[in-house]
DODREN-733723 format. One record per residue (C-alpha): chain; x, y, z. Coordinates in steps of 0.1 Angstrom, whole numbers. Example, Ala and Ser with C-alpha at 12.3 -4.5 7.8 and 13.67 -1.06 7.14 Angstrom:
<recs>
{chaine: A x: 123 y: -45 z: 78}
{chaine: A x: 137 y: -11 z: 71}
</recs>
This chain:
<recs>
{chaine: A x: -908 y: 171 z: -131}
{chaine: A x: -905 y: 135 z: -113}
{chaine: A x: -871 y: 126 z: -122}
{chaine: A x: -839 y: 141 z: -139}
{chaine: A x: -806 y: 128 z: -151}
{chaine: A x: -774 y: 147 z: -150}
{chaine: A x: -741 y: 145 z: -160}
{chaine: A x: -718 y: 155 z: -128}
{chaine: A x: -689 y: 169 z: -143}
{chaine: A x: -650 y: 165 z: -136}
{chaine: A x: -626 y: 192 z: -131}
{chaine: A x: -588 y: 199 z: -138}
{chaine: A x: -569 y: 226 z: -122}
{chaine: A x: -548 y: 247 z: -150}
{chaine: A x: -536 y: 270 z: -119}
{chaine: A x: -534 y: 260 z: -84}
{chaine: A x: -515 y: 285 z: -65}
{chaine: A x: -518 y: 284 z: -23}
{chaine: A x: -515 y: 327 z: -11}
{chaine: A x: -512 y: 315 z: 27}
{chaine: A x: -526 y: 301 z: 55}
{chaine: A x: -548 y: 315 z: 74}
{chaine: A x: -551 y: 318 z: 112}
{chaine: A x: -582 y: 292 z: 111}
{chaine: A x: -561 y: 265 z: 96}
{chaine: A x: -575 y: 272 z: 57}
{chaine: A x: -556 y: 280 z: 28}
{chaine: A x: -561 y: 313 z: 6}
{chaine: A x: -557 y: 300 z: -30}
{chaine: A x: -557 y: 312 z: -64}
{chaine: A x: -568 y: 284 z: -87}
{chaine: A x: -574 y: 284 z: -127}
{chaine: A x: -604 y: 258 z: -129}
{chaine: A x: -613 y: 242 z: -158}
{chaine: A x: -643 y: 213 z: -166}
{chaine: A x: -638 y: 186 z: -190}
{chaine: A x: -659 y: 160 z: -205}
{chaine: A x: -649 y: 132 z: -177}
{chaine: A x: -688 y: 126 z: -158}
{chaine: A x: -704 y: 110 z: -134}
{chaine: A x: -741 y: 104 z: -139}
{chaine: A x: -769 y: 110 z: -117}
{chaine: A x: -805 y: 99 z: -117}
{chaine: A x: -824 y: 113 z: -97}
{chaine: A x: -860 y: 109 z: -87}
{chaine: A x: -887 y: 119 z: -65}
{chaine: A x: -901 y: 86 z: -43}
{chaine: A x: -935 y: 84 z: -22}
{chaine: A x: -913 y: 72 z: 8}
{chaine: A x: -893 y: 95 z: 27}
{chaine: A x: -855 y: 96 z: 35}
{chaine: A x: -825 y: 99 z: 8}
{chaine: A x: -813 y: 65 z: -6}
{chaine: A x: -783 y: 61 z: -27}
{chaine: A x: -774 y: 33 z: -54}
{chaine: A x: -738 y: 31 z: -68}
{chaine: A x: -720 y: 9 z: -97}
{chaine: A x: -688 y: 13 z: -63}
{chaine: A x: -696 y: -8 z: -41}
{chaine: A x: -667 y: 9 z: -15}
{chaine: A x: -684 y: 42 z: -20}
{chaine: A x: -707 y: 53 z: 13}
{chaine: A x: -743 y: 54 z: 2}
{chaine: A x: -753 y: 73 z: 37}
{chaine: A x: -746 y: 105 z: 53}
{chaine: A x: -707 y: 104 z: 48}
{chaine: A x: -714 y: 110 z: 4}
{chaine: A x: -719 y: 142 z: -3}
{chaine: A x: -749 y: 137 z: -27}
{chaine: A x: -766 y: 127 z: 4}
{chaine: A x: -754 y: 155 z: 29}
{chaine: A x: -765 y: 182 z: -5}
{chaine: A x: -796 y: 163 z: -1}
{chaine: A x: -802 y: 166 z: 34}
{chaine: A x: -797 y: 200 z: 36}
{chaine: A x: -830 y: 209 z: 10}
{chaine: A x: -847 y: 183 z: 27}
{chaine: A x: -842 y: 196 z: 62}
{chaine: A x: -843 y: 236 z: 49}
{chaine: A x: -874 y: 225 z: 26}
{chaine: A x: -891 y: 206 z: 51}
{chaine: A x: -895 y: 180 z: 22}
{chaine: A x: -914 y: 153 z: 27}
{chaine: A x: -912 y: 131 z: -1}
{chaine: A x: -883 y: 107 z: 0}
{chaine: A x: -853 y: 108 z: -31}
{chaine: A x: -836 y: 85 z: -45}
{chaine: A x: -803 y: 82 z: -65}
{chaine: A x: -783 y: 65 z: -89}
{chaine: A x: -749 y: 73 z: -93}
{chaine: A x: -729 y: 56 z: -119}
{chaine: A x: -693 y: 69 z: -112}
{chaine: A x: -665 y: 76 z: -143}
{chaine: A x: -646 y: 102 z: -126}
{chaine: A x: -617 y: 88 z: -103}
{chaine: A x: -622 y: 85 z: -68}
{chaine: A x: -601 y: 110 z: -41}
{chaine: A x: -581 y: 119 z: -73}
{chaine: A x: -581 y: 158 z: -74}
{chaine: A x: -606 y: 161 z: -97}
{chaine: A x: -638 y: 170 z: -78}
{chaine: A x: -655 y: 138 z: -79}
{chaine: A x: -672 y: 141 z: -48}
{chaine: A x: -683 y: 180 z: -53}
{chaine: A x: -697 y: 175 z: -88}
{chaine: A x: -721 y: 149 z: -76}
{chaine: A x: -733 y: 171 z: -45}
{chaine: A x: -736 y: 198 z: -69}
{chaine: A x: -760 y: 180 z: -94}
{chaine: A x: -776 y: 165 z: -66}
{chaine: A x: -785 y: 204 z: -54}
{chaine: A x: -790 y: 215 z: -93}
{chaine: A x: -815 y: 180 z: -97}
{chaine: A x: -834 y: 187 z: -62}
{chaine: A x: -841 y: 222 z: -70}
{chaine: A x: -853 y: 213 z: -104}
{chaine: A x: -880 y: 185 z: -92}
{chaine: A x: -888 y: 197 z: -62}
{chaine: A x: -894 y: 233 z: -80}
{chaine: A x: -877 y: 249 z: -47}
{chaine: A x: -872 y: 279 z: -72}
{chaine: A x: -836 y: 284 z: -62}
{chaine: A x: -813 y: 311 z: -82}
{chaine: A x: -783 y: 295 z: -91}
{chaine: A x: -764 y: 320 z: -68}
{chaine: A x: -782 y: 304 z: -44}
{chaine: A x: -777 y: 273 z: -50}
{chaine: A x: -742 y: 280 z: -47}
{chaine: A x: -745 y: 296 z: -11}
{chaine: A x: -761 y: 264 z: 1}
{chaine: A x: -727 y: 248 z: -20}
{chaine: A x: -702 y: 255 z: 1}
{chaine: A x: -714 y: 245 z: 32}
{chaine: A x: -710 y: 205 z: 17}
{chaine: A x: -676 y: 217 z: 3}
{chaine: A x: -651 y: 244 z: -9}
{chaine: A x: -657 y: 233 z: -46}
{chaine: A x: -691 y: 227 z: -47}
{chaine: A x: -705 y: 262 z: -61}
{chaine: A x: -673 y: 259 z: -89}
{chaine: A x: -693 y: 224 z: -103}
{chaine: A x: -724 y: 240 z: -104}
{chaine: A x: -711 y: 272 z: -118}
{chaine: A x: -685 y: 250 z: -147}
{chaine: A x: -664 y: 265 z: -174}
{chaine: A x: -631 y: 286 z: -171}
{chaine: A x: -632 y: 303 z: -140}
{chaine: A x: -608 y: 322 z: -112}
{chaine: A x: -613 y: 304 z: -75}
{chaine: A x: -601 y: 327 z: -50}
{chaine: A x: -604 y: 325 z: -13}
{chaine: A x: -605 y: 290 z: -1}
{chaine: A x: -619 y: 282 z: -36}
{chaine: A x: -656 y: 297 z: -32}
{chaine: A x: -653 y: 333 z: -41}
{chaine: A x: -654 y: 325 z: -79}
{chaine: A x: -647 y: 348 z: -116}
{chaine: A x: -658 y: 338 z: -145}
{chaine: A x: -632 y: 337 z: -173}
{chaine: A x: -633 y: 336 z: -210}
{chaine: A x: -638 y: 297 z: -219}
{chaine: A x: -605 y: 275 z: -222}
{chaine: A x: -594 y: 271 z: -258}
{chaine: A x: -613 y: 238 z: -263}
{chaine: A x: -582 y: 205 z: -268}
{chaine: A x: -575 y: 169 z: -261}
{chaine: A x: -569 y: 160 z: -221}
{chaine: A x: -553 y: 128 z: -211}
{chaine: A x: -561 y: 122 z: -177}
{chaine: A x: -541 y: 92 z: -156}
{chaine: A x: -545 y: 83 z: -121}
{chaine: A x: -523 y: 59 z: -107}
{chaine: A x: -532 y: 30 z: -82}
{chaine: A x: -520 y: 57 z: -50}
{chaine: A x: -542 y: 73 z: -30}
{chaine: A x: -533 y: 110 z: -19}
{chaine: A x: -548 y: 124 z: 13}
{chaine: A x: -559 y: 162 z: 9}
{chaine: A x: -555 y: 169 z: 43}
{chaine: A x: -515 y: 153 z: 40}
{chaine: A x: -505 y: 176 z: 16}
{chaine: A x: -519 y: 211 z: 33}
{chaine: A x: -505 y: 202 z: 62}
{chaine: A x: -470 y: 196 z: 45}
{chaine: A x: -470 y: 225 z: 24}
{chaine: A x: -441 y: 252 z: 32}
{chaine: A x: -447 y: 285 z: 20}
{chaine: A x: -414 y: 306 z: 20}
{chaine: A x: -392 y: 331 z: 1}
{chaine: A x: -383 y: 300 z: -19}
{chaine: A x: -416 y: 289 z: -31}
{chaine: A x: -421 y: 294 z: -68}
{chaine: A x: -457 y: 307 z: -69}
{chaine: A x: -474 y: 301 z: -108}
{chaine: A x: -478 y: 334 z: -126}
{chaine: A x: -521 y: 331 z: -123}
{chaine: A x: -525 y: 363 z: -144}
{chaine: A x: -504 y: 353 z: -168}
{chaine: A x: -521 y: 322 z: -169}
{chaine: A x: -559 y: 339 z: -172}
{chaine: A x: -542 y: 365 z: -202}
{chaine: A x: -529 y: 331 z: -218}
{chaine: A x: -567 y: 313 z: -216}
{chaine: A x: -583 y: 349 z: -229}
{chaine: A x: -557 y: 350 z: -260}
{chaine: A x: -565 y: 317 z: -266}
{chaine: A x: -531 y: 306 z: -265}
{chaine: A x: -526 y: 274 z: -262}
{chaine: A x: -487 y: 269 z: -257}
{chaine: A x: -488 y: 300 z: -234}
{chaine: A x: -512 y: 286 z: -212}
{chaine: A x: -492 y: 253 z: -207}
{chaine: A x: -458 y: 275 z: -200}
{chaine: A x: -478 y: 291 z: -179}
{chaine: A x: -494 y: 263 z: -156}
{chaine: A x: -484 y: 254 z: -126}
{chaine: A x: -497 y: 235 z: -94}
{chaine: A x: -478 y: 246 z: -60}
{chaine: A x: -493 y: 215 z: -45}
{chaine: A x: -468 y: 196 z: -62}
{chaine: A x: -441 y: 206 z: -38}
{chaine: A x: -454 y: 181 z: -10}
{chaine: A x: -469 y: 154 z: -35}
{chaine: A x: -440 y: 146 z: -62}
{chaine: A x: -414 y: 132 z: -32}
{chaine: A x: -436 y: 116 z: -17}
{chaine: A x: -450 y: 98 z: -44}
{chaine: A x: -426 y: 99 z: -73}
{chaine: A x: -447 y: 79 z: -97}
{chaine: A x: -469 y: 117 z: -107}
{chaine: A x: -437 y: 129 z: -121}
{chaine: A x: -427 y: 97 z: -140}
{chaine: A x: -465 y: 105 z: -152}
{chaine: A x: -463 y: 137 z: -160}
{chaine: A x: -428 y: 126 z: -182}
{chaine: A x: -446 y: 102 z: -198}
{chaine: A x: -471 y: 122 z: -210}
{chaine: A x: -445 y: 151 z: -224}
{chaine: A x: -426 y: 124 z: -241}
{chaine: A x: -456 y: 112 z: -260}
{chaine: A x: -461 y: 147 z: -270}
{chaine: A x: -484 y: 164 z: -246}
{chaine: A x: -475 y: 204 z: -247}
{chaine: A x: -482 y: 204 z: -209}
{chaine: A x: -487 y: 184 z: -182}
{chaine: A x: -495 y: 188 z: -145}
{chaine: A x: -510 y: 173 z: -111}
{chaine: A x: -547 y: 178 z: -109}
{chaine: A x: -559 y: 193 z: -74}
{chaine: A x: -540 y: 172 z: -47}
{chaine: A x: -533 y: 148 z: -67}
{chaine: A x: -528 y: 119 z: -76}
{chaine: A x: -538 y: 127 z: -111}
{chaine: A x: -525 y: 138 z: -139}
{chaine: A x: -538 y: 155 z: -172}
{chaine: A x: -517 y: 161 z: -201}
{chaine: A x: -533 y: 190 z: -231}
{chaine: A x: -527 y: 182 z: -262}
{chaine: A x: -527 y: 201 z: -297}
{chaine: A x: -545 y: 177 z: -316}
{chaine: A x: -567 y: 142 z: -316}
{chaine: A x: -542 y: 119 z: -331}
{chaine: A x: -514 y: 125 z: -310}
{chaine: A x: -533 y: 124 z: -284}
{chaine: A x: -548 y: 90 z: -293}
{chaine: A x: -513 y: 73 z: -295}
{chaine: A x: -506 y: 90 z: -260}
{chaine: A x: -536 y: 75 z: -245}
{chaine: A x: -522 y: 40 z: -261}
{chaine: A x: -489 y: 46 z: -248}
{chaine: A x: -502 y: 54 z: -210}
{chaine: A x: -521 y: 20 z: -211}
{chaine: A x: -491 y: 2 z: -221}
{chaine: A x: -470 y: 14 z: -198}
{chaine: A x: -489 y: 0 z: -166}
{chaine: A x: -484 y: 38 z: -144}
{chaine: A x: -517 y: 43 z: -142}
{chaine: A x: -547 y: 26 z: -131}
{chaine: A x: -574 y: 46 z: -150}
{chaine: A x: -568 y: 65 z: -181}
{chaine: A x: -593 y: 84 z: -200}
{chaine: A x: -591 y: 107 z: -230}
{chaine: A x: -616 y: 138 z: -233}
{chaine: A x: -613 y: 172 z: -236}
{chaine: A x: -621 y: 206 z: -224}
{chaine: A x: -658 y: 210 z: -220}
{chaine: A x: -673 y: 245 z: -211}
{chaine: A x: -717 y: 239 z: -209}
{chaine: A x: -733 y: 242 z: -183}
{chaine: A x: -752 y: 218 z: -160}
{chaine: A x: -777 y: 197 z: -185}
</recs>
């Protein structure tokens, strides 16, 4: 195999709780992660010329060592003394810096793809062990599906698949710094923590309404006061028929879960018309593995 074409899927957080801030500055989390059928496409190919080259459809994306795809490739090139080169064509569709693990999922696809085309023989666990060196979300992006993430996000436990339903994605024009959000997060006795255990039970019970009732993201306490448009988008989705709407990750992307395709399509049109969001997508829950 000299080349491979892969989907790198986006994620949403059905639940995101921050348990505590550690002495090393990292935060311990409990998150329910879910892949959705919104993806970047990576075409990865061996080249005779050594080195890693990246081409992308977005001119503002870095194509050097500042790109997580490059970091993932370099990690394997160095470890396995790969003398051939590798070229990557990235068709970027996942909103950038949006709380949807866009960079991490691209890095995960690069690890997976290089393992295949260079026949490195790494197991999925061995890929995850390398992925966490690139970013906390990379192991999950390799795993996909519905999962509980703990620690700094690297301790993963597979959950029963989330009920399939339409998902509306809306990202406003703003960018949010994850660093800013975590630095300004205040955890005290007044913090309302989402009930992650109840959410997991709802997923097991395949109860979409209860899943939406128990969804929660503690980072909204920082992001929404600083960026009120996130709350406007949430309210717009709920008024358009979403059963639940929430910010994903540290934002600013908002997702809404719907019971039926017809309502979701109407909500998609209304969101586009409102001009609250720069990028709007209608997709669905996706539980398949990398292919």
